[in-house]
Backbone as CSV, one residue per row, in Angstrom:
resi,resn,N_x,N_y,N_z,CA_x,CA_y,CA_z,C_x,C_y,C_z
1,MET,-40.207,27.666,-74.209,-41.922,27.632,-73.721,-41.666,27.414,-72.008
2,THR,-42.308,28.295,-71.033,-42.229,28.725,-69.722,-43.059,26.639,-69.193
3,SER,-42.650,26.765,-67.815,-43.592,25.494,-67.625,-45.169,26.303,-67.303
4,ARG,-45.315,27.248,-66.930,-46.484,27.974,-67.202,-47.518,27.624,-68.221
5,THR,-46.609,27.950,-69.268,-47.377,28.128,-70.604,-47.370,26.339,-70.969
6,ALA,-46.638,25.491,-70.771,-46.609,24.393,-70.891,-47.833,23.681,-70.244
7,THR,-48.539,24.179,-68.694,-49.300,23.813,-68.066,-50.184,24.009,-68.604
8,ALA,-50.577,25.422,-69.118,-51.798,25.868,-69.576,-52.352,25.190,-70.861
9,THR,-51.159,24.503,-71.610,-51.553,23.433,-72.653,-51.674,22.144,-72.621
10,GLY,-51.234,21.900,-71.456,-51.839,20.618,-70.917,-53.293,20.745,-70.364
11,PHE,-53.525,21.587,-69.957,-55.270,21.858,-69.755,-55.989,22.165,-70.825
12,VAL,-55.622,22.768,-72.392,-55.978,22.172,-73.267,-56.978,20.920,-73.471
13,ALA,-55.550,19.990,-73.423,-56.019,18.613,-73.444,-57.218,18.135,-72.526
14,ILE,-57.054,19.120,-71.333,-58.360,18.412,-70.372,-59.660,18.462,-70.908
15,LEU,-59.646,20.050,-71.537,-60.861,20.429,-71.966,-61.139,19.574,-73.509
16,LEU,-60.684,19.123,-74.000,-60.617,18.577,-75.253,-61.372,17.196,-74.622
17,TRP,-60.830,16.841,-73.987,-61.105,15.882,-73.641,-62.468,15.263,-72.999
18,SER,-63.114,16.492,-72.765,-64.601,16.657,-72.295,-65.884,16.572,-73.231
19,THR,-65.115,16.703,-74.510,-66.034,16.448,-75.736,-65.846,14.674,-75.815
20,LEU,-65.148,14.114,-75.373,-64.429,12.640,-75.314,-66.111,11.611,-75.525
21,ALA,-66.932,11.850,-74.367,-67.889,11.308,-74.092,-69.057,11.359,-74.920
22,LEU,-69.056,12.895,-75.286,-69.897,12.837,-76.640,-70.381,12.540,-77.832
23,PHE,-68.531,12.718,-78.087,-68.176,11.961,-79.805,-68.212,10.433,-79.391
24,THR,-67.534,9.843,-78.552,-68.017,8.413,-78.753,-69.437,8.094,-78.437
25,ALA,-70.370,8.879,-78.097,-71.677,8.674,-78.087,-72.248,8.899,-79.770
26,MET,-72.008,9.581,-80.270,-72.063,10.371,-81.476,-72.220,8.768,-82.575
27,SER,-70.571,7.915,-82.087,-69.747,7.322,-83.151,-70.771,6.072,-83.095
28,GLY,-71.497,5.870,-82.303,-72.806,5.339,-82.532,-72.168,3.430,-82.787
29,ARG,-72.680,2.814,-84.054,-72.718,1.838,-84.418,-71.023,1.395,-84.772
30,VAL,-69.845,1.941,-84.625,-68.779,2.302,-85.030,-67.892,1.470,-84.114
31,PRO,-67.703,0.045,-84.368,-66.893,-0.977,-83.545,-65.772,-0.467,-82.925
32,PRO,-65.617,-0.918,-81.859,-64.363,-0.145,-80.609,-62.814,-0.281,-81.763
33,PHE,-62.750,-1.147,-81.908,-60.775,-1.227,-82.747,-61.170,-0.695,-83.704
34,GLN,-61.745,-0.660,-84.303,-62.470,0.124,-86.066,-61.969,1.549,-85.677
35,LEU,-63.296,1.897,-84.435,-62.676,3.784,-83.956,-61.837,4.236,-83.632
36,VAL,-60.943,3.133,-83.110,-59.493,3.342,-82.341,-58.537,3.819,-83.743
37,GLY,-58.800,2.860,-84.419,-57.867,2.651,-86.120,-57.895,3.946,-86.891
38,MET,-59.683,4.270,-87.212,-59.847,5.547,-87.373,-59.291,7.387,-87.149
39,THR,-59.299,6.889,-85.502,-59.399,8.235,-85.057,-58.093,8.372,-84.979
40,PHE,-57.206,7.660,-84.705,-55.690,7.573,-84.438,-55.448,8.103,-86.087
41,VAL,-55.533,7.622,-86.823,-55.181,8.096,-88.802,-55.871,9.079,-88.763
42,ILE,-56.595,9.909,-88.337,-57.182,11.239,-88.785,-56.309,12.061,-87.922
43,GLY,-55.783,11.681,-86.100,-55.121,12.474,-85.435,-53.837,12.837,-85.930
44,GLY,-53.214,11.570,-86.409,-51.873,11.751,-86.922,-51.752,12.757,-88.296
45,VAL,-52.870,12.421,-89.342,-52.468,13.237,-90.067,-52.895,14.696,-90.114
46,PHE,-53.856,15.097,-88.692,-54.026,16.729,-88.600,-52.886,16.917,-88.044
47,VAL,-52.152,16.170,-87.274,-51.259,16.858,-86.585,-50.083,16.716,-87.576
48,LEU,-49.787,16.426,-88.616,-48.807,16.154,-89.535,-49.057,17.402,-90.299
49,ALA,-50.058,17.973,-90.444,-50.634,19.198,-91.158,-50.778,20.308,-90.717
50,ILE,-50.422,20.017,-88.854,-50.480,21.285,-88.335,-48.893,21.421,-88.452
51,ALA,-47.764,20.916,-88.241,-46.525,20.958,-88.237,-46.205,21.056,-89.825
52,ALA,-46.899,20.474,-90.981,-46.376,21.465,-92.154,-46.554,22.893,-92.375
53,ALA,-48.045,22.979,-91.646,-48.253,24.740,-91.738,-47.199,25.389,-90.757
54,GLN,-46.835,25.001,-90.029,-45.743,25.899,-89.343,-44.573,25.571,-89.316
55,GLY,-44.051,24.783,-90.534,-42.714,24.768,-91.029,-42.162,23.864,-89.910
56,ARG,-42.710,22.926,-89.248,-42.381,21.910,-88.462,-42.241,20.558,-88.825
57,LEU,-42.431,20.285,-89.824,-42.681,18.902,-90.196,-41.427,17.990,-89.871
58,HIS,-39.841,18.672,-90.251,-39.054,17.862,-89.867,-39.004,17.205,-88.467
59,LEU,-39.589,18.062,-87.493,-39.535,17.677,-86.085,-40.217,16.322,-86.056
60,ALA,-41.460,15.796,-86.721,-42.108,14.822,-86.750,-41.231,13.653,-86.979
61,ARG,-40.240,12.810,-86.077,-39.513,12.077,-86.098,-39.234,11.713,-84.591
62,PRO,-40.241,10.563,-84.465,-39.782,9.594,-82.922,-38.421,9.343,-83.208
63,THR,-37.986,9.232,-81.361,-36.976,8.110,-80.970,-37.357,6.752,-81.434
64,PRO,-36.818,5.187,-81.575,-37.522,4.018,-81.529,-37.993,4.376,-79.891
65,ALA,-37.444,4.704,-78.977,-37.677,4.609,-77.733,-39.106,5.435,-77.288
66,SER,-39.159,6.581,-77.909,-40.430,7.647,-77.865,-41.910,6.874,-78.681
67,PHE,-41.231,6.150,-79.692,-42.194,5.714,-80.322,-43.088,4.475,-79.406
68,LEU,-41.734,3.664,-79.166,-42.198,2.473,-78.373,-43.223,3.039,-77.066
69,LEU,-43.112,4.010,-76.554,-43.827,4.516,-75.382,-44.726,4.946,-75.684
70,GLY,-44.915,5.181,-76.799,-46.190,6.508,-77.132,-47.727,4.838,-77.656
71,LEU,-46.849,3.804,-78.467,-47.549,2.523,-78.541,-47.697,2.033,-77.129
72,TYR,-47.226,2.018,-76.343,-47.351,1.596,-75.077,-48.552,2.515,-73.971
73,GLY,-48.684,3.574,-74.365,-49.814,4.558,-73.834,-50.618,4.867,-74.441
74,PRO,-50.926,5.584,-75.644,-52.184,5.619,-76.181,-52.989,4.184,-76.487
75,PHE,-52.311,3.170,-77.303,-53.032,2.352,-77.799,-53.198,1.328,-76.586
76,GLY,-52.269,1.549,-75.992,-52.655,0.211,-74.706,-53.359,0.571,-73.735
77,ASP,-53.636,1.484,-73.427,-54.813,2.637,-72.292,-56.071,2.201,-73.280
78,THR,-56.272,2.488,-74.364,-57.623,2.682,-75.123,-58.196,0.760,-75.674
79,ALA,-57.007,0.058,-75.562,-57.563,-1.454,-75.917,-57.775,-1.536,-74.462
80,LEU,-57.087,-1.411,-73.314,-57.743,-2.347,-72.130,-59.029,-1.314,-71.634
81,TYR,-59.174,0.024,-71.959,-60.249,0.588,-71.326,-61.444,0.141,-72.119
82,TYR,-61.670,-0.370,-73.443,-62.549,-0.819,-73.933,-62.656,-2.365,-73.838
83,ALA,-61.613,-3.350,-73.613,-62.054,-4.032,-72.800,-62.242,-4.367,-71.873
84,ALA,-62.259,-3.513,-70.643,-62.773,-3.131,-69.340,-64.437,-2.895,-69.470
85,VAL,-64.868,-2.124,-70.775,-66.479,-1.915,-70.317,-67.174,-2.921,-70.924
86,LYS,-66.532,-3.895,-71.871,-67.043,-5.024,-72.080,-67.337,-6.236,-71.307
87,THR,-66.429,-6.341,-70.404,-66.613,-7.335,-69.449,-66.571,-6.790,-68.259
88,ALA,-67.122,-5.974,-67.793,-67.862,-5.304,-66.339,-68.322,-4.179,-66.574
89,PRO,-69.505,-3.796,-65.419,-70.378,-2.571,-65.700,-69.611,-1.555,-66.157
90,ALA,-69.909,-0.915,-67.114,-69.227,0.258,-67.980,-69.370,1.637,-66.840
91,ALA,-69.683,1.764,-66.035,-69.591,2.393,-65.084,-68.921,2.489,-63.834
92,GLU,-68.602,1.158,-63.351,-67.730,0.807,-62.735,-66.248,0.927,-63.268
93,ALA,-66.399,-0.035,-64.554,-65.038,0.010,-65.431,-64.287,1.720,-65.344
94,ASN,-65.106,2.632,-65.744,-64.893,4.135,-65.912,-64.395,4.348,-64.814
95,LEU,-65.094,4.374,-63.947,-64.753,4.749,-62.667,-63.147,4.408,-61.952
96,ILE,-62.927,3.047,-62.006,-61.848,2.587,-61.916,-60.610,2.834,-62.665
97,HIS,-61.030,3.125,-64.157,-59.862,3.730,-64.789,-59.558,5.180,-64.409
98,TYR,-60.633,6.048,-64.012,-60.376,7.471,-63.973,-59.326,7.294,-62.446
99,LEU,-58.467,6.658,-61.968,-57.872,6.297,-60.772,-56.247,7.177,-61.403
100,TRP,-56.115,7.122,-62.855,-55.175,7.565,-63.553,-54.600,9.315,-63.124
101,PRO,-55.530,10.228,-62.901,-55.424,11.236,-62.407,-54.197,11.201,-61.134
102,LEU,-55.215,10.586,-60.064,-54.306,10.028,-58.926,-53.081,9.641,-58.987
103,LEU,-52.717,8.551,-59.672,-51.986,7.753,-59.891,-50.538,8.826,-60.539
104,ILE,-51.323,9.701,-61.558,-50.212,10.430,-61.889,-49.690,12.099,-61.104
105,VAL,-50.492,12.391,-59.951,-50.162,13.019,-58.849,-48.966,12.272,-58.305
106,LEU,-49.397,10.742,-57.648,-48.298,10.115,-56.862,-47.097,10.155,-57.600
107,PHE,-47.228,9.691,-58.825,-46.115,9.085,-59.899,-45.150,10.255,-60.209
108,ALA,-45.559,11.693,-60.237,-44.987,12.716,-60.073,-43.794,13.196,-58.853
109,ALA,-44.050,12.312,-57.547,-43.151,12.442,-56.883,-41.663,11.470,-57.449
110,LEU,-41.668,10.551,-58.581,-40.592,10.246,-58.820,-39.571,10.901,-59.737
111,LEU,-40.071,11.968,-60.299,-39.561,12.738,-61.159,-38.325,13.615,-60.478
112,PRO,-37.531,13.646,-61.405,-36.148,14.779,-61.007,-36.502,15.725,-60.381
113,GLY,-36.484,16.710,-58.886,-36.861,17.500,-58.804,-38.619,17.537,-58.279
114,GLY,-39.070,16.629,-58.452,-40.773,16.877,-58.462,-41.418,16.575,-56.942
115,GLY,-41.292,16.830,-56.085,-41.400,16.434,-54.799,-43.077,16.406,-54.693
116,LEU,-43.699,15.420,-53.988,-45.168,15.389,-53.677,-45.235,16.164,-52.765
117,LYS,-46.060,17.343,-52.762,-46.630,17.840,-51.902,-47.867,17.327,-51.130
118,PRO,-48.318,17.408,-49.984,-49.552,17.285,-49.215,-50.825,17.785,-49.921
119,ARG,-50.612,19.141,-50.336,-51.739,19.562,-51.017,-51.980,18.849,-52.344
120,HIS,-51.117,18.453,-53.426,-51.309,17.352,-54.033,-51.904,16.578,-54.095
121,LEU,-51.765,15.927,-52.671,-52.470,14.647,-52.595,-53.763,14.637,-52.272
122,VAL,-53.835,15.635,-51.469,-55.371,16.063,-50.896,-56.302,16.609,-51.935
123,GLY,-55.369,17.452,-52.722,-56.658,17.678,-53.987,-56.670,16.639,-54.941
124,ALA,-56.046,15.649,-55.043,-56.406,14.827,-55.722,-57.244,13.439,-55.197
125,LEU,-57.173,13.606,-53.834,-58.201,12.647,-53.093,-59.410,13.259,-53.215
126,ILE,-59.632,14.427,-53.396,-60.584,14.845,-53.372,-61.621,15.100,-54.599
127,GLY,-60.857,15.278,-55.539,-61.277,15.027,-56.818,-61.289,13.458,-56.946
128,LEU,-60.981,12.482,-56.409,-61.294,11.066,-56.493,-62.889,10.868,-55.924
129,VAL,-62.991,11.555,-54.969,-64.010,11.377,-54.452,-65.113,11.888,-55.447
130,ALA,-65.110,13.159,-55.783,-65.743,13.787,-56.960,-66.375,13.143,-58.148
131,THR,-65.305,12.232,-58.240,-65.427,11.347,-59.881,-66.267,10.171,-59.540
132,ALA,-65.812,9.596,-57.921,-66.640,8.439,-57.800,-68.242,8.714,-57.665
133,MET,-68.149,9.934,-57.192,-69.815,10.628,-56.846,-70.416,10.598,-58.403
134,LEU,-69.622,11.303,-59.081,-70.232,11.689,-60.555,-70.717,10.300,-61.337
135,ILE,-69.604,9.297,-61.365,-69.805,8.002,-62.010,-70.857,6.912,-61.753
136,SER,-70.573,6.420,-60.442,-71.268,5.724,-59.664,-71.496,5.874,-58.489
137,GLY,-72.775,5.674,-57.963,-73.292,5.501,-56.816,-72.470,5.046,-55.736
138,SER,-72.335,3.482,-55.908,-71.240,3.171,-54.906,-70.470,1.981,-55.899
139,LEU,-69.192,2.035,-55.745,-68.342,0.876,-56.645,-69.086,-0.506,-56.075
140,GLY,-68.966,-1.401,-57.103,-69.184,-2.928,-56.954,-71.072,-3.290,-56.862
141,SER,-71.691,-2.361,-57.628,-73.244,-1.813,-57.281,-73.945,-3.061,-58.187
142,GLY,-73.188,-3.437,-59.201,-73.420,-4.570,-60.280,-73.726,-5.870,-59.512
143,GLY,-73.193,-6.309,-58.233,-73.358,-7.225,-57.734,-72.354,-8.262,-57.922
144,ALA,-71.782,-8.734,-58.829,-70.803,-9.830,-59.165,-69.602,-9.422,-58.840
145,GLY,-69.140,-8.503,-57.755,-68.083,-8.780,-57.194,-66.958,-7.929,-58.377
146,ILE,-65.767,-8.878,-57.697,-64.414,-8.384,-58.573,-64.705,-9.226,-60.254
147,GLN,-64.661,-8.667,-61.369,-64.401,-9.045,-62.608,-62.944,-8.860,-63.468
148,LEU,-62.851,-9.449,-64.659,-61.943,-9.361,-65.278,-61.676,-7.823,-65.826
149,GLY,-62.915,-7.313,-66.187,-63.052,-5.644,-66.477,-62.641,-4.676,-65.525
150,HIS,-62.668,-5.164,-64.251,-62.462,-4.258,-63.212,-60.694,-3.865,-63.656
151,VAL,-60.483,-5.456,-63.439,-58.639,-5.437,-63.408,-57.891,-4.634,-64.640
152,LEU,-58.535,-5.118,-65.847,-58.263,-4.474,-67.181,-58.404,-2.778,-67.165
153,ALA,-59.478,-2.372,-66.258,-59.398,-0.858,-65.911,-58.186,-0.321,-65.339
154,ALA,-57.950,-1.451,-63.820,-57.283,-0.606,-63.146,-55.346,-0.316,-64.287
155,LEU,-55.092,-1.584,-64.972,-54.309,-1.755,-65.769,-54.277,-0.444,-66.497
156,GLY,-55.559,-0.339,-67.434,-55.163,1.044,-68.078,-54.982,2.155,-67.318
157,ALA,-55.633,2.418,-66.144,-55.445,3.698,-65.399,-53.738,3.521,-65.268
158,PHE,-53.203,2.674,-64.712,-51.923,2.302,-64.437,-51.181,3.079,-66.083
159,VAL,-51.573,2.137,-67.223,-50.671,2.457,-68.209,-50.698,3.738,-68.878
160,TRP,-51.616,4.602,-68.372,-51.818,6.011,-69.066,-50.782,6.548,-67.888
161,ALA,-51.353,6.504,-66.972,-50.623,7.444,-65.792,-49.080,7.100,-66.251
162,SER,-48.303,5.986,-66.309,-46.975,5.841,-66.134,-46.214,6.275,-67.204
163,TYR,-47.606,6.077,-68.882,-46.797,7.011,-70.063,-46.831,8.308,-70.130
164,SER,-48.108,9.039,-69.045,-48.005,10.398,-69.035,-46.556,11.028,-68.431
165,VAL,-46.145,10.547,-67.406,-45.155,10.759,-66.393,-43.978,10.047,-66.847
166,LEU,-43.792,9.220,-67.450,-42.475,8.817,-68.057,-42.370,9.898,-69.476
167,SER,-43.033,10.318,-69.980,-43.178,11.126,-70.845,-42.171,12.497,-70.728
168,ARG,-42.015,12.343,-69.289,-41.272,13.566,-69.044,-39.761,13.340,-69.651
169,ARG,-39.418,11.945,-69.132,-38.044,11.572,-69.759,-37.664,11.530,-71.107
170,PHE,-38.591,12.364,-71.957,-38.370,12.489,-73.517,-38.478,13.730,-74.061
171,ALA,-38.226,14.835,-73.024,-38.409,16.302,-73.118,-37.982,16.974,-74.467
172,GLY,-36.859,16.115,-74.348,-36.129,16.576,-75.921,-36.823,16.352,-77.216
173,VAL,-37.705,15.361,-77.165,-38.389,14.503,-78.380,-39.564,15.879,-78.641
174,PRO,-39.495,16.390,-79.663,-40.431,17.265,-80.343,-41.947,16.237,-79.986
175,SER,-43.053,17.175,-79.829,-44.443,16.376,-79.918,-44.988,16.150,-80.928
176,GLU,-44.047,17.019,-81.917,-44.998,16.992,-83.312,-44.686,15.446,-83.509
177,SER,-43.473,14.611,-83.159,-43.441,13.405,-83.131,-44.465,12.562,-82.973
178,LEU,-45.366,12.610,-82.475,-46.754,12.284,-81.664,-47.502,11.622,-83.234
179,ALA,-47.414,12.655,-84.238,-48.124,12.092,-85.282,-47.628,10.878,-85.897
180,ILE,-46.621,10.683,-85.824,-46.012,9.135,-86.400,-46.263,7.959,-85.456
181,THR,-46.277,8.575,-84.311,-46.682,7.258,-83.245,-48.295,7.150,-83.605
182,MET,-49.041,7.985,-83.830,-50.354,7.864,-83.586,-50.734,6.903,-84.784
183,LEU,-49.884,7.344,-86.342,-50.228,6.630,-87.089,-49.713,4.967,-86.913
184,GLY,-48.800,4.430,-86.126,-48.273,3.504,-85.876,-49.351,2.715,-84.948
185,CYS,-49.880,3.684,-84.147,-51.027,2.931,-83.043,-52.256,2.448,-84.132
186,ALA,-52.548,3.263,-84.898,-53.337,2.491,-86.118,-53.498,1.317,-86.313
187,ILE,-52.053,0.531,-86.792,-51.425,-0.421,-87.123,-52.108,-1.650,-86.167
188,PRO,-52.035,-1.794,-84.983,-52.531,-2.958,-83.898,-53.875,-2.711,-83.922
189,ALA,-54.289,-1.169,-83.845,-55.769,-1.244,-83.743,-56.940,-2.003,-84.653
190,PHE,-56.349,-1.904,-86.479,-57.001,-2.198,-87.368,-56.656,-3.523,-87.108
191,ALA,-55.332,-4.223,-86.723,-55.497,-5.553,-86.799,-56.469,-6.359,-85.909
192,CYS,-56.595,-5.734,-84.365,-57.685,-6.447,-83.784,-58.738,-6.343,-83.912
193,HIS,-59.383,-4.901,-84.523,-60.519,-4.788,-85.519,-61.012,-5.983,-86.392
194,LEU,-59.665,-6.412,-87.226,-59.907,-7.315,-88.237,-59.837,-8.586,-87.593
195,ALA,-59.733,-8.942,-86.490,-59.470,-10.429,-85.933,-60.830,-10.328,-85.049
196,PHE,-61.588,-9.353,-84.403,-62.340,-9.627,-83.681,-63.612,-9.020,-83.489
197,GLU,-63.772,-7.770,-84.810,-65.066,-7.178,-84.895,-65.210,-7.526,-86.750
198,THR,-66.349,-6.662,-86.807,-67.462,-6.727,-88.069,-67.008,-5.299,-88.526
199,THR,-66.563,-5.022,-89.703,-66.422,-3.771,-90.448,-67.588,-3.045,-90.474
200,LEU,-67.993,-1.852,-90.254,-69.062,-0.694,-90.456,-68.894,0.180,-91.558
201,TRP,-69.204,-0.653,-92.784,-69.096,0.546,-94.098,-69.399,1.681,-94.388
202,ALA,-70.418,1.946,-93.941,-71.276,2.984,-94.000,-71.845,3.451,-92.659
203,PRO,-70.654,4.426,-91.819,-71.387,5.164,-91.097,-72.637,6.088,-91.332
204,SER,-73.178,6.793,-90.595,-74.059,7.725,-90.767,-73.283,9.218,-90.827
205,ALA,-74.063,10.212,-90.718,-73.300,11.694,-91.147,-73.107,11.607,-89.658
206,VAL,-73.779,11.433,-88.301,-73.564,11.865,-87.118,-72.692,10.890,-86.632
207,GLU,-72.442,9.865,-87.001,-71.597,8.936,-86.534,-70.167,9.084,-87.112
208,TRP,-70.250,9.834,-88.476,-68.943,10.312,-88.889,-68.851,11.108,-88.335
209,GLY,-69.399,12.402,-87.597,-69.371,13.592,-86.932,-68.200,13.225,-85.809
210,GLY,-69.138,11.727,-85.434,-68.055,11.524,-84.054,-66.652,11.041,-83.986
211,VAL,-66.748,10.471,-84.911,-65.347,9.818,-85.444,-64.710,11.147,-85.561
212,PHE,-64.951,12.029,-86.552,-63.288,13.373,-86.970,-63.708,14.133,-85.609
213,GLY,-64.608,14.236,-84.796,-64.763,14.766,-83.640,-63.744,14.272,-82.766
214,LEU,-63.605,12.803,-82.164,-62.422,12.014,-81.703,-61.317,12.401,-82.524
215,GLY,-61.015,12.023,-83.622,-59.823,12.198,-84.503,-59.017,13.688,-84.320
216,LEU,-59.805,14.324,-84.484,-59.461,15.772,-84.684,-58.923,16.300,-83.225
217,GLY,-59.700,16.291,-82.225,-59.794,16.957,-81.065,-59.178,16.148,-79.680
218,SER,-60.175,14.959,-79.468,-59.929,14.089,-78.657,-58.614,13.338,-78.364
219,ILE,-58.550,12.957,-80.030,-56.868,12.115,-80.065,-56.380,12.925,-80.581
220,GLY,-56.003,13.653,-81.550,-55.113,14.436,-82.277,-54.795,15.575,-81.860
221,LEU,-55.113,16.677,-81.675,-54.927,17.618,-80.691,-54.635,17.447,-79.658
222,ALA,-55.232,16.631,-78.363,-55.602,16.372,-76.975,-54.198,16.141,-76.866
223,PHE,-53.832,14.814,-77.569,-52.142,14.248,-77.381,-50.954,15.171,-77.289
224,ILE,-51.316,15.930,-78.372,-50.153,16.971,-78.602,-50.045,17.854,-77.351
225,CYS,-51.398,18.560,-77.236,-51.083,19.106,-75.726,-50.957,18.667,-74.456
226,TRP,-51.281,17.049,-74.248,-50.880,16.638,-73.151,-49.527,16.290,-73.331
227,ASP,-48.940,16.096,-74.240,-47.402,15.629,-74.367,-46.932,16.802,-73.871
228,VAL,-46.973,18.152,-74.355,-46.375,19.337,-74.220,-46.895,19.499,-72.257
229,GLY,-47.827,19.380,-71.800,-47.765,19.382,-70.327,-47.038,18.656,-69.847
230,MET,-47.492,17.272,-70.038,-46.354,16.413,-69.179,-44.798,16.093,-69.241
231,LYS,-44.438,16.914,-70.756,-42.561,17.469,-70.681,-42.583,18.417,-70.169
232,LYS,-43.077,19.401,-70.099,-42.377,20.716,-69.833,-43.228,21.723,-68.787
233,GLY,-44.667,21.138,-68.173,-45.359,21.422,-67.146,-45.376,20.890,-66.005
234,ASP,-46.564,21.611,-64.999,-46.536,21.068,-63.942,-47.325,19.683,-63.905
235,VAL,-46.185,18.334,-63.383,-47.365,17.125,-63.813,-47.954,16.952,-62.664
236,ALA,-48.003,17.156,-61.278,-48.924,16.731,-60.460,-49.897,17.686,-60.631
237,LEU,-49.934,18.620,-60.726,-50.800,20.262,-61.222,-52.171,19.417,-62.156
238,LEU,-51.356,19.247,-63.253,-52.200,18.444,-64.411,-53.001,17.361,-64.192
239,GLY,-52.508,16.400,-63.024,-53.060,15.720,-62.624,-54.333,15.655,-61.926
240,VAL,-54.366,16.557,-60.890,-55.356,17.033,-60.472,-56.337,17.271,-61.280
241,ALA,-55.832,18.407,-62.086,-56.562,19.025,-63.259,-57.606,17.953,-63.738
242,SER,-57.119,17.260,-63.911,-57.502,15.820,-64.948,-59.155,15.351,-64.349
243,TYR,-59.110,15.452,-63.151,-60.181,15.408,-62.828,-61.515,15.951,-63.239
244,ALA,-61.149,17.164,-63.523,-61.859,17.828,-64.591,-63.099,17.106,-65.340
245,ALA,-62.201,16.170,-66.117,-62.612,15.628,-67.335,-63.919,15.047,-67.327
246,PRO,-64.010,13.702,-66.217,-65.570,13.387,-66.477,-66.214,14.384,-65.857
247,VAL,-66.558,15.363,-65.396,-67.080,16.299,-64.882,-68.014,17.008,-66.153
248,LEU,-66.737,17.901,-66.838,-66.728,18.576,-67.857,-67.256,17.699,-68.903
249,SER,-67.125,16.265,-69.433,-67.756,15.458,-70.245,-69.272,15.227,-70.024
250,THR,-69.481,15.117,-69.126,-70.805,15.099,-68.222,-71.496,16.558,-68.607
251,VAL,-71.018,17.589,-68.059,-71.556,18.816,-68.714,-72.002,18.974,-70.296
252,VAL,-71.069,18.799,-70.946,-71.399,18.745,-72.472,-72.126,17.578,-72.501
253,LEU,-72.492,16.379,-72.373,-73.555,15.173,-72.456,-74.858,15.885,-72.155
254,VAL,-74.903,16.798,-71.099,-76.076,17.658,-70.603,-76.535,18.503,-71.144
255,ILE,-75.941,19.279,-71.941,-75.971,20.217,-72.987,-76.517,19.622,-74.120
256,ALA,-75.738,18.781,-74.620,-75.919,18.157,-76.054,-77.717,17.243,-76.096
257,GLY,-77.950,17.146,-74.687,-79.139,16.075,-74.496,-78.649,14.614,-74.468
258,TYR,-77.853,14.491,-74.121,-77.621,12.845,-74.179,-77.547,12.482,-72.839
259,ALA,-77.180,13.087,-71.351,-77.947,12.840,-70.198,-78.474,13.600,-69.454
260,PRO,-78.983,13.697,-68.160,-80.183,14.443,-67.517,-79.048,15.098,-66.540
261,ALA,-79.447,16.706,-66.150,-78.739,17.202,-65.182,-79.246,16.354,-63.784
262,SER,-78.545,16.401,-62.912,-78.200,16.108,-61.497,-77.469,16.919,-60.411
263,TRP,-78.197,16.350,-58.938,-77.232,17.143,-58.197,-75.889,16.523,-57.648
264,LEU,-75.573,15.527,-58.421,-74.440,14.899,-58.300,-73.816,15.321,-59.198
265,LEU,-73.818,15.960,-60.435,-72.836,16.895,-61.537,-72.255,17.993,-60.181
266,ALA,-73.511,18.715,-59.702,-73.456,19.821,-59.039,-72.060,19.856,-58.061
267,VAL,-72.383,18.999,-57.186,-71.694,18.759,-56.191,-70.484,18.178,-56.683
268,SER,-70.061,17.456,-57.750,-69.151,16.964,-57.711,-68.125,18.285,-58.650
269,CYS,-68.899,19.244,-59.343,-67.996,20.180,-59.699,-67.362,21.202,-58.603
270,VAL,-68.317,21.254,-57.575,-67.824,22.101,-56.705,-66.359,21.531,-55.971
271,LEU,-66.853,20.007,-56.104,-65.513,19.531,-55.526,-64.098,19.751,-56.313
272,ILE,-64.548,19.225,-57.614,-63.307,19.459,-58.406,-62.705,20.584,-58.319
273,VAL,-63.506,21.883,-58.398,-62.970,22.950,-58.106,-62.201,23.194,-56.680
274,VAL,-62.752,22.779,-55.557,-62.048,22.881,-54.470,-60.743,22.109,-54.302
275,GLY,-60.815,20.735,-55.030,-59.875,19.882,-55.529,-58.405,21.018,-55.911
276,ALA,-58.960,21.521,-57.087,-57.749,22.119,-57.800,-57.197,23.295,-56.768
277,LEU,-58.049,23.916,-56.072,-57.470,25.150,-55.460,-56.888,24.633,-54.224
278,VAL,-57.189,23.404,-53.513,-56.195,22.914,-52.776,-54.788,22.563,-53.228
279,ALA,-54.865,22.159,-54.564,-53.346,21.516,-55.073,-52.971,22.722,-55.715
280,SER,-53.076,23.633,-55.916,-52.512,24.952,-57.131,-52.285,25.840,-55.529
281,PHE,-53.090,26.205,-54.757,-52.946,27.712,-53.691,-52.255,26.846,-52.437
282,GLY,-51.691,25.934,-52.610,-51.284,25.464,-51.103,-50.084,26.091,-50.434
283,PRO,-49.792,26.163,-49.229,-48.380,26.810,-48.663,-47.414,26.880,-49.456
284,ALA,-47.045,25.432,-50.014,-45.924,25.590,-50.890,-46.020,26.345,-52.058
285,ALA,-47.184,26.969,-52.575,-47.065,27.689,-53.914,-46.645,28.724,-53.660
286,LYS,-47.598,29.730,-52.351,-47.517,31.011,-51.772,-46.232,31.480,-51.487
287,ALA,-45.767,30.210,-50.939,-44.132,30.511,-50.587,-43.277,30.487,-51.702
288,ALA,-43.326,30.250,-53.066,-42.983,30.391,-53.883,-42.877,31.854,-54.883
289,ALA,-44.248,32.054,-54.372,-44.615,33.268,-55.965,-43.527,34.155,-55.470
290,PRO,-42.968,34.683,-54.496,-42.329,35.994,-54.478,-40.594,35.798,-54.907
291,LYS,-40.552,34.359,-55.203,-39.495,34.020,-55.920,-39.667,34.144,-57.266
292,VAL,-40.482,33.410,-58.027,-41.226,34.016,-59.485,-41.270,35.421,-59.539
293,ALA,-42.030,36.490,-58.688,-42.232,37.404,-58.761,-40.602,38.355,-58.960
294,GLY,-40.079,37.952,-58.175,-38.744,38.497,-58.152,-37.749,38.415,-59.262
295,GLY,-38.231,37.436,-60.520,-37.384,37.236,-61.640,-36.444,35.689,-61.521
């Protein structure tokens, strides 16, 4: 697989995450940790089914190190995120958590052969401004100062960004192995659910739709696509493009009637495009074009 194809596969994950807010809203009364456990089971089984259909089931074998990294990333970030939105204003926690694309762009400089370009940093900062405008008019508008939830959200951003970049170190481990990791993530999720939550035994049809939408798309397929992008694609560019996720998710919510349209959404969309263009077509990218074209 070429770097360009892998990067395009990573973009698919970002598109799938645009449905995250909608399906989460549809899941309604399902408690957070129960939702995490259910969606990880659905996602893991779905990925195993895809691997079996492609004759690649034998590749679904994580190494001990990649399995632990998977537990650290998907489960750790999800647990921190849900804890953050419970202990701080949701908009503020969400904004802080969306520092992870910027952190990915910065962490990409630590990868072998991956130097951080000024265009990446500028594009990431433009995306951060767009996300800030979209999610919250002003950080700290809750009036209570720094809360535990703010810290947890920042930790979640660090966990997901570091997990994403560290995935590059396991480029030789097939992405199909994430199926087993996802099933493993469901175990601590259900343990936390039994310890802290009351089980919802009879979700409605809409709630089941949200659960399966998350499990099949936002968790299952998205994690695999993101894994491919992080291991073999342009990590810095994917980090910048990730700022499209909150914008696209808001567009989906507007279309589905879960949120009103606003001028902030339009301005944020423009800034996202500008940020991506700055990161993608800067001087370094243009300079590299002849070399690629020449073979």
